[in-house]
C-alpha positions in Angstrom: -8.1 21.0 49.7 -6.3 23.6 47.8 -7.7 24.8 44.4 -5.8 23.5 41.4 -6.4 26.0 38.6 -6.7 24.3 35.2 -7.0 20.8 36.8 -8.8 17.7 35.9 -11.2 16.7 38.6 -13.2 13.6 39.4 -16.6 13.8 41.2 -18.1 10.7 42.7 -21.9 11.0 43.2 -24.4 8.5 44.6 -26.8 7.1 42.0 -29.7 7.3 44.5 -32.7 9.3 43.2 -33.5 11.1 46.5 -33.3 14.8 45.9 -30.8 14.3 43.1 -31.3 17.7 41.6 -30.5 19.5 44.9 -27.5 17.3 45.6 -26.1 17.8 42.1 -26.4 21.5 42.5 -24.5 21.4 45.8 -21.8 19.3 44.2 -21.3 21.6 41.2 -21.2 24.6 43.5 -18.3 22.9 45.4 -16.6 22.0 42.1 -16.8 25.6 41.0 -14.8 26.7 44.0 -12.0 24.2 43.1 -11.7 25.9 39.7 -11.4 22.6 37.8 -10.9 23.0 34.0 -12.4 19.5 33.2 -14.7 17.5 35.5 -15.4 13.8 35.2 -18.5 12.6 37.0 -19.2 9.0 37.9 -22.4 7.8 39.6 -21.7 5.1 42.2 -24.3 2.5 43.0 -26.6 3.5 45.9 -25.3 2.1 49.2 -27.5 -0.1 51.3 -27.5 1.8 54.6 -29.1 -1.1 56.4 -26.0 -3.2 56.2 -23.2 -2.9 58.7 -20.4 -0.9 57.1 -17.8 -2.5 59.3 -18.8 -6.1 58.6 -19.7 -5.5 55.0 -17.0 -6.0 52.5 -16.4 -3.2 50.0 -18.2 -4.0 46.8 -17.6 -3.0 43.2 -19.6 0.2 42.9 -20.6 0.1 39.3 -23.7 1.5 37.6 -24.8 -1.3 35.4 -28.1 -1.6 37.3 -29.1 2.0 36.4 -31.6 2.0 33.6 -31.2 3.9 30.4 -34.1 6.2 31.4 -32.4 7.1 34.8 -29.1 7.7 33.1 -30.8 9.9 30.5 -32.5 11.9 33.2 -29.4 12.3 35.3 -27.5 13.5 32.2 -30.0 16.2 31.4 -30.1 17.4 35.0 -26.4 17.5 35.5 -25.7 19.4 32.2 -28.6 21.9 32.8 -27.3 22.7 36.3 -23.7 22.8 35.0 -24.7 25.4 32.4 -26.2 27.6 35.1 -23.5 27.1 37.8 -20.2 26.4 36.1 -20.6 27.0 32.4 -16.8 27.3 31.8 -16.1 23.8 33.2 -15.9 21.0 30.7 -18.2 18.4 32.3 -17.9 14.7 31.1 -20.0 11.9 32.4 -18.6 8.4 32.7 -21.7 6.3 32.5 -20.6 2.7 32.4 -18.0 0.6 34.2 -16.2 -0.1 31.0 -15.5 3.6 30.6 -13.5 3.7 33.9 -10.4 2.6 32.0 -10.1 6.2 30.8 -9.5 7.3 34.3 -6.4 5.3 34.9 -3.7 7.9 35.3 -0.3 7.9 33.7 2.8 9.9 34.4 2.8 13.1 32.3 5.8 11.9 30.3 4.4 8.4 29.6 3.9 7.5 25.9 0.3 7.3 24.7 -1.0 3.9 23.5 -1.5 3.2 19.8 -4.4 4.9 18.2 -6.6 1.8 17.9 -7.1 -1.7 19.1 -9.3 -4.7 18.3 -12.3 -5.5 20.4 -13.4 -9.0 21.2 -14.8 -9.5 17.7 -11.5 -8.4 16.1 -13.0 -5.1 15.0 -10.7 -2.1 15.0 -11.9 0.3 17.7 -10.4 3.8 18.6 -8.4 3.4 21.7 -9.3 5.7 24.6 -6.4 8.0 25.2 -5.7 7.8 28.9 -6.3 11.1 30.6 -3.4 13.0 32.1 -3.4 12.7 35.9 -6.6 13.3 37.8 -5.5 16.2 40.0 -8.4 16.5 42.4 -11.1 14.1 43.7 -14.5 15.1 45.2 -17.0 12.7 46.7 -20.5 13.0 48.2 -20.6 12.5 51.9 -23.5 10.0 51.6 -21.1 7.5 50.0 -19.3 5.5 52.7 -15.6 6.3 52.8 -14.6 2.6 52.5 -16.6 2.4 49.3 -14.9 5.5 48.0 -11.4 4.2 48.9 -12.0 0.9 47.3 -13.3 2.5 44.2 -10.4 4.9 43.9 -7.7 2.3 44.7 -9.2 0.1 42.0 -9.7 2.7 39.3 -7.1 5.4 40.0 -3.4 4.5 40.0 -3.1 2.9 43.5 0.3 4.3 44.5 -0.7 7.9 43.7 -4.0 7.7 45.7 -2.5 5.9 48.7 0.4 8.3 48.9 -2.0 11.2 49.2 -0.6 12.8 46.0 -4.2 13.5 44.7 -6.1 16.1 46.7 -9.4 14.7 48.1 -12.5 16.5 49.3 -15.8 15.3 50.8 -18.9 17.3 49.7 -21.6 17.5 52.3 -24.4 17.6 49.7 -27.0 17.0 52.5 -26.7 20.6 53.5 -28.6 21.6 50.4 -31.5 19.3 51.2 -32.9 21.4 54.1 -33.5 24.3 51.8 -34.9 22.3 48.9 -38.1 20.3 48.6 -37.5 16.8 47.5 -37.2 16.7 43.7 -38.9 13.5 42.6 -37.4 12.0 39.5 -40.2 10.5 37.4 -38.7 7.9 35.1 -40.6 6.4 32.2 -39.5 3.6 29.9 -37.4 5.1 27.1 -39.6 5.9 24.2 -38.4 6.2 20.7 -40.5 6.3 17.6 -41.0 5.5 13.9 -43.3 7.9 12.2 -44.9 8.8 15.6 -45.4 5.2 16.7 -43.7 4.8 20.1 -41.2 1.9 20.4 -40.1 0.8 23.9 -36.5 -0.2 23.7 -33.3 0.7 25.7 -30.3 0.0 23.5 -29.4 -0.1 19.9 -26.4 -1.5 18.1 -25.6 1.4 15.7 -26.7 4.9 16.4 -26.3 8.0 14.1 -26.6 11.7 14.7 -25.3 14.9 13.1 -24.6 18.6 13.7 -22.2 21.5 13.4 -20.6 21.0 16.8 -19.0 24.4 16.8 -17.4 25.3 20.1 -18.7 22.1 21.8 -21.2 23.1 24.5 -23.4 21.3 27.0 -26.3 21.1 24.5 -24.0 19.2 22.2 -22.8 17.0 25.0 -26.3 16.0 26.0 -27.0 15.0 22.3 -23.8 12.9 22.3 -24.4 11.4 25.7 -28.0 10.4 24.8 -26.4 8.5 21.9 -23.8 6.9 24.1 -26.3 5.8 26.6 -28.4 4.0 23.9 -25.5 2.5 21.9 -24.0 -0.9 22.3 -21.5 -1.0 19.4 -21.0 1.9 17.0 -21.8 5.6 16.9 -21.7 7.4 13.6 -21.6 11.2 13.7 -21.8 13.6 10.8 -20.2 17.0 11.2 -21.3 19.6 8.7 -18.4 20.7 6.5 -17.5 24.3 5.4 -20.0 24.2 2.5 -23.0 23.7 4.8 -22.3 26.6 7.3 -22.4 29.6 5.0 -25.9 30.6 6.0 -25.3 30.4 9.7 -24.8 33.6 11.7 -21.2 34.8 11.9 -20.1 31.8 9.9 -16.6 33.2 9.5 -16.1 32.5 13.2 -17.1 28.9 13.0 -14.2 26.6 13.8 -12.7 24.6 10.9 -14.3 21.3 10.1 -11.2 19.3 11.2 -11.1 21.0 14.6 -14.8 20.4 15.2 -14.4 16.7 14.3 -11.3 16.5 16.6 -13.3 17.9 19.5 -16.1 15.4 19.1 -13.6 12.5 18.8 -11.8 13.8 22.0 -15.1 13.9 23.9 -16.1 10.4 22.8 -12.7 8.9 23.6 -13.2 10.1 27.2 -16.9 9.1 27.8 -17.2 6.0 25.5 -13.8 4.5 24.7 -15.3 1.0 24.3 -17.6 2.0 21.5 -16.6 2.3 17.9 -17.0 6.0 16.9 -17.0 7.1 13.3 -16.9 10.9 13.0 -17.1 12.1 9.4 -17.7 15.4 7.5 -21.0 15.6 5.7 -21.9 17.7 2.7 -25.7 17.5 3.0 -28.4 17.3 5.7 -28.5 13.5 5.6 -25.0 12.1 5.6 -24.5 8.4 6.4 -28.1 8.1 7.6 -29.3 7.5 4.0 -26.2 5.6 2.9 -26.1 2.7 5.3 -28.9 0.2 6.0 -27.5 -1.3 9.2 -28.2 1.8 11.4 -30.8 1.4 14.0 -31.4 4.7 15.7 -31.1 8.4 14.9 -30.8 10.9 17.8 -32.1 14.4 17.0 -33.1 17.6 18.8 -36.5 19.3 18.6 -35.2 21.6 15.9 -34.1 18.8 13.6 -36.8 16.2 14.1 -38.4 17.0 10.7 -35.1 16.1 9.1 -35.3 12.6 10.6 -38.7 12.2 8.9 -37.2 13.1 5.5 -34.3 10.7 6.2 -36.7 7.8 6.7 -38.6 8.8 3.5 -35.3 8.5 1.5 -34.4 5.3 3.3 -37.8 3.9 2.3 -37.1 4.8 -1.4 -33.9 2.7 -1.1 -35.7 -0.2 0.6 -33.7 0.4 3.8 -35.4 -0.3 7.1 -36.7 2.8 8.9 -34.7 4.4 11.7 -36.1 4.7 15.2 -36.0 8.3 16.2 -35.0 9.6 19.7 -35.7 13.3 20.2 -34.2 15.4 22.9 -35.4 18.8 24.2 -33.4 22.0 23.6 -31.5 23.4 26.6 -32.6 26.9 27.6 -29.9 29.6 28.0 -30.1 30.8 31.6 -27.2 33.3 31.4 -27.9 35.4 28.2 -25.4 38.2 27.9 -27.3 40.3 25.3 -30.8 40.5 23.8 -29.3 39.3 20.5 -28.5 35.9 21.9 -30.8 32.9 21.4 -33.0 31.6 24.2 -31.4 28.1 23.8 -27.8 27.2 24.5 -26.2 27.6 21.1 -23.0 28.0 19.2 -24.4 31.1 17.6 -24.6 32.9 21.0 -21.0 31.8 21.7 -19.9 33.3 18.5 -21.7 36.6 19.3 -19.7 36.8 22.5 -16.5 36.6 20.5 -17.2 39.9 18.8 -14.9 42.6 20.0 -12.4 40.1 21.4 -8.9 39.5 20.0 -8.9 36.0 18.5 -5.2 36.0 17.5 -2.1 37.4 19.0 -1.3 40.9 17.6 1.5 40.9 15.0 4.5 43.0 15.8 4.5 45.9 13.4 7.5 46.0 11.1 9.9 48.9 11.2 8.8 50.1 7.8 5.2 51.6 7.3 2.6 49.0 8.1 -0.1 48.9 5.4 -3.6 47.6 6.1 -6.3 47.2 3.4 -9.9 48.2 4.3 -12.7 47.0 2.1 -16.4 46.6 2.3 -19.7 47.2 0.5 -21.7 50.4 0.2 -22.6 51.9 3.6 -20.6 49.2 5.5 -18.8 51.7 7.6 -15.5 52.2 5.8 -15.5 56.0 6.2 -16.3 55.7 9.9 -13.4 53.4 10.5 -11.0 55.7 8.6 -12.3 58.6 10.6 -11.7 56.7 13.8 -8.2 55.7 12.9 -7.3 59.2 11.9 -8.8 61.0 14.9 -8.1 58.5 17.7 -4.9 56.8 16.6 -3.5 59.4 14.2 -3.1 56.8 11.5 -2.9 58.2 8.0 -5.4 56.8 5.5 -5.5 56.8 1.7 -8.8 56.8 -0.1 -8.2 54.7 -3.2 -11.6 55.7 -4.6 -10.6 59.4 -4.7 -7.2 58.5 -6.2 -9.0 56.6 -8.9 -11.2 59.6 -9.7 -8.1 61.8 -9.9 -6.6 59.4 -12.4 -9.2 60.0 -15.1 -9.8 63.8 -14.7 -10.2 65.8 -18.0 -7.0 66.1 -20.1 -5.4 63.0 -18.6 -4.0 60.0 -20.5 -6.3 57.7 -18.6 -9.4 59.6 -19.7 -8.3 59.6 -23.3 -7.9 55.7 -23.3 -11.4 55.3 -21.7 -13.0 57.5 -24.4 -11.2 55.6 -27.1 -12.8 52.4 -25.9 -16.3 53.5 -24.9 -16.8 56.6 -26.9 -17.5 60.3 -26.0 -21.0 59.5 -24.8 -19.6 58.8 -21.4 -18.5 62.4 -20.9 -20.5 65.0 -19.0 -20.8 68.8 -19.9 -17.6 69.6 -18.1 -15.6 67.0 -20.1 -15.3 64.6 -17.2 -16.5 61.0 -17.0 -20.2 60.4 -16.1 -19.5 57.5 -13.8 -23.1 56.1 -13.9 -23.0 55.9 -17.7 -19.6 54.3 -17.6 -20.9 51.7 -15.0 -23.8 50.7 -17.2 -21.4 50.2 -20.1 -19.1 48.0 -18.0 -22.1 45.7 -17.3 -23.1 45.7 -21.0 -19.7 45.3 -22.5 -17.9 43.3 -19.8 -15.2 42.0 -22.2 -14.0 45.6 -22.8 -12.8 45.9 -19.2 -9.8 43.8 -20.2 -9.0 46.3 -22.9 -8.4 49.0 -20.3 
């Protein structure tokens, strides 16, 4: 199978728990070699090896028998391994049979469907935008080939797959097992809580969560997927607007609110097209969670769990029912590039890595002199930058501060006007301006600045 740079790949994995972590690692290592840009992963139902594969009829290999706890654990494992092995690949898990509609391929020139449709209850629901063609397919060797063929012919455009137009590769994930001890997956009943009281429940009708979602990374995706796994109807997501990001590190590099919202919507349309998703900008730390009584569950990280408690306090003041709280662990950063980066996977570290990179195409200098303004506070490095431009690039610099000082030297019209407004007390023994005295008068008589 030849590598398809920038392609969209589909990985079929068995849902069996035996040595899942080792198998997932081997699969992702294989995917990394294929240089996929986006990877969709679907867990096929564990095959019953005791049955005769020749006599047995291909079955619909769906995952509806996988519990919420298993799906949640698989999600964390896959994304943690993806962060270590192939962090540049956009991994998206397709967790339910109803989401397979998003994999049906269309010709590249086919028109997209309308932006919304009604579900069985007549409620408007965002339509999943069909993905552009799946360009490579990978499947674990432990999945019988007839099951794979049946699945692909059912869920990928039949004529494309049968004609061999989509490259196919079998991954022998068993090779990893000899070098790895069996990783047992311990699965508990999903436990959410209200004020520390554990509630055992798998699914909720309306789920809410919030965040900045700058440069969508695997930590964000786990937060979103944990919500998708537990939601049966509607997901409400609050995305912090520009007024809420000012105190974040390198806030000038945070993506615009509209782009961050669009990225979240794009992700949800792929992984959960059958759910209603409402993605809105929020202007405070609470958003829709304190405005709507019909919400059942809030999904938070360890960092924001205290915020969930405050939300329930406000809801109690409004006589709203309390939200169940599902808390997920933070993902450690296994490939830090500098000591200044955080120990967790974070957008802040991603922004740090942008420093020193050209974010926009360079403008073509005009034929006439190209003027650049350089500003900054005291001791911010203006003089060093000017020195660098002069010595390394032979670029002429003009110090506007010095020109300003020249303008009000003794016996100049500018000095005479300043003295007429602020008096001769601002002059030093040489007849020049005492700038510190003048500065204090500017603060005291701010309105006189306009007289100048």
